[in-house]
C-alpha positions as CSV (number, residue, x, y, z in Angstrom):
1,M,-22.5,5.0,-1.6
2,K,-23.9,8.5,-1.7
3,P,-20.9,10.0,0.3
4,I,-18.5,8.5,-2.2
5,L,-20.4,9.9,-5.1
6,L,-20.7,13.3,-3.4
7,A,-16.9,13.3,-2.8
8,L,-16.1,12.4,-6.3
9,T,-18.6,15.0,-7.7
10,L,-17.0,17.7,-5.4
11,A,-13.6,16.6,-6.6
12,G,-14.7,16.9,-10.2
13,F,-15.9,20.5,-9.7
14,S,-13.1,21.7,-7.3
15,S,-9.5,22.3,-7.9
16,I,-8.0,18.8,-7.7
17,A,-4.5,17.4,-8.1
18,F,-4.4,14.0,-9.7
19,A,-2.0,11.8,-11.6
20,A,-3.1,9.1,-14.0
21,D,-1.1,5.9,-14.0
22,Q,-1.2,2.7,-16.0
23,G,-2.7,4.1,-19.1
24,G,-5.3,6.3,-17.2
25,S,-6.8,3.4,-15.2
26,V,-5.8,4.9,-11.8
27,Q,-6.3,8.5,-10.6
28,H,-4.8,9.9,-7.4
29,I,-7.1,12.7,-6.2
30,N,-6.6,15.2,-3.4
31,P,-9.6,17.5,-3.4
32,S,-9.0,21.1,-2.3
33,T,-12.0,20.7,0.0
34,L,-10.0,18.3,2.2
35,S,-6.9,18.9,4.2
36,A,-3.5,18.5,2.4
37,P,-2.4,14.9,2.9
38,H,1.0,14.0,4.4
39,G,2.2,10.6,3.2
40,Y,-0.9,9.4,1.5
41,T,-3.6,10.3,-1.1
42,H,-7.2,11.1,-0.1
43,V,-9.0,9.4,-3.0
44,I,-7.9,6.9,-5.6
45,S,-10.3,6.1,-8.4
46,V,-9.7,2.9,-10.4
47,Y,-11.1,2.1,-13.9
48,G,-10.7,-1.5,-14.8
49,G,-7.6,-3.5,-14.1
50,R,-6.5,-6.5,-12.1
51,T,-6.5,-6.3,-8.3
52,V,-3.8,-7.8,-6.2
53,Y,-4.4,-8.2,-2.4
54,I,-1.4,-8.5,-0.1
55,A,-2.0,-10.0,3.3
56,G,-0.4,-8.2,6.3
57,Q,3.3,-8.4,6.1
58,V,5.6,-8.4,9.1
59,P,9.3,-8.4,9.7
60,L,9.9,-12.1,9.4
61,D,12.3,-13.5,6.9
62,Q,11.6,-16.5,4.6
63,H,12.6,-18.8,7.5
64,S,10.0,-17.1,9.9
65,T,12.8,-15.6,11.8
66,L,12.2,-12.1,13.2
67,V,14.5,-9.4,11.7
68,G,15.4,-6.5,13.9
69,A,14.3,-7.5,17.4
70,G,13.8,-4.3,19.3
71,D,14.8,-2.2,16.2
72,F,11.9,-0.4,14.6
73,A,13.8,0.8,11.6
74,A,15.1,-2.8,10.8
75,Q,11.6,-4.1,11.2
76,V,10.1,-1.5,8.8
77,R,12.8,-2.3,6.2
78,Q,12.2,-6.0,6.4
79,T,8.4,-5.5,6.2
80,F,8.9,-3.4,3.0
81,E,11.2,-6.1,1.6
82,N,8.4,-8.6,2.3
83,L,5.8,-6.3,0.6
84,K,8.2,-6.0,-2.4
85,A,8.4,-9.8,-2.7
86,A,4.7,-10.3,-2.3
87,L,3.9,-7.6,-4.9
88,D,6.4,-9.1,-7.3
89,A,4.7,-12.5,-6.8
90,G,1.5,-10.9,-7.9
91,G,3.1,-9.2,-10.9
92,A,2.9,-5.8,-9.3
93,G,5.2,-3.2,-7.7
94,F,5.0,-0.4,-5.2
95,S,3.9,2.1,-7.9
96,N,0.7,-0.1,-8.4
97,V,-0.3,0.1,-4.7
98,V,-3.5,2.0,-4.2
99,Q,-4.3,1.2,-0.6
100,M,-2.2,0.4,2.5
101,T,-3.2,-0.4,6.1
102,I,-0.3,0.1,8.6
103,Y,-0.4,-1.2,12.2
104,V,2.3,0.0,14.6
105,T,2.8,-0.6,18.3
106,D,4.5,2.8,18.8
107,M,3.2,5.9,17.0
108,S,6.2,7.9,18.1
109,Q,8.2,6.1,15.4
110,I,6.2,7.6,12.5
111,D,9.1,9.7,11.2
112,T,11.3,6.6,11.0
113,F,8.5,4.7,9.2
114,R,7.9,7.5,6.7
115,K,11.7,7.9,5.9
116,I,12.0,4.2,5.1
117,R,8.6,4.0,3.2
118,D,9.9,6.8,1.0
119,E,12.9,4.7,0.0
120,Y,10.4,2.2,-1.5
121,M,7.5,4.3,-2.6
122,H,7.7,7.4,-4.9
123,G,5.3,9.6,-6.8
124,P,1.6,9.7,-5.7
125,L,1.3,7.6,-2.6
126,P,-1.7,5.3,-2.0
127,T,-4.6,5.8,0.3
128,A,-3.6,4.7,3.7
129,S,-4.7,4.1,7.3
130,L,-2.1,4.2,10.1
131,V,-3.3,2.7,13.4
132,E,-1.4,2.3,16.7
133,V,-2.3,-1.0,18.3
134,K,-1.6,-2.5,21.7
135,G,0.0,-5.5,20.2
136,L,0.3,-7.7,17.2
137,F,0.4,-11.5,16.8
138,R,3.8,-11.6,18.6
139,K,5.0,-9.3,21.3
140,D,8.3,-8.6,19.5
141,V,6.7,-7.6,16.2
142,M,6.4,-3.8,16.0
143,L,4.4,-3.3,12.7
144,E,2.3,-5.0,10.1
145,I,1.3,-3.7,6.6
146,S,-1.3,-5.0,4.2
147,A,-1.8,-3.6,0.7
148,V,-4.0,-3.6,-2.4
149,A,-2.5,-3.0,-5.8
150,V,-4.1,-2.5,-9.2
151,M,-2.5,-3.7,-12.4
152,P,-3.6,-2.9,-15.9
153,V,-5.4,-5.8,-17.5
154,A,-2.8,-7.7,-19.5
155,P,-3.5,-8.6,-23.1
156,P,-4.5,-12.2,-23.5
157,N,-1.1,-13.1,-25.2
158,I,0.9,-12.1,-22.0
159,A,1.8,-14.9,-19.6
160,R,0.2,-14.7,-16.2
161,P,2.4,-14.8,-13.0
162,A,3.2,-18.4,-12.0
163,E,0.8,-20.1,-9.6
164,H,2.4,-20.8,-6.3
165,T,-0.4,-22.6,-4.5
166,P,-0.5,-26.4,-4.4
167,K,-3.0,-28.1,-6.7
168,G,-5.4,-30.5,-5.1
């Protein structure tokens, strides 16, 4: 906890770049005391809101068929389409994403990943971790992405997203 408080204190006293979204509830902070980020934000501070957690998405379509066998770009695009659908189901969008974890099986494809990611995500990017792994749950799957999004708290008179889980 102390390192986080220290980082936020330093950020408050140093020259920082930040953008406030969703009525000031989310701040993207890149302290001048850290290296300039490429494709992510160093610190995101959230004040209130509703959190949406997205499980690792992979390049399978709604019928569990792999999209883009052996084609990294096609797999990235399908994975982002799946993220888009998952975010939408939670009442969120890419602009609400505050954290992403990306697993790839070939780090040499990072430029392709970034190019396609930038088609879906604009403005201040979320915090992110990118990890090269030996393999994923299937040998033909080349990446997996999980995400966390933060939504402003909706007023009580606004309908919540439809529940999609079976009632028991």
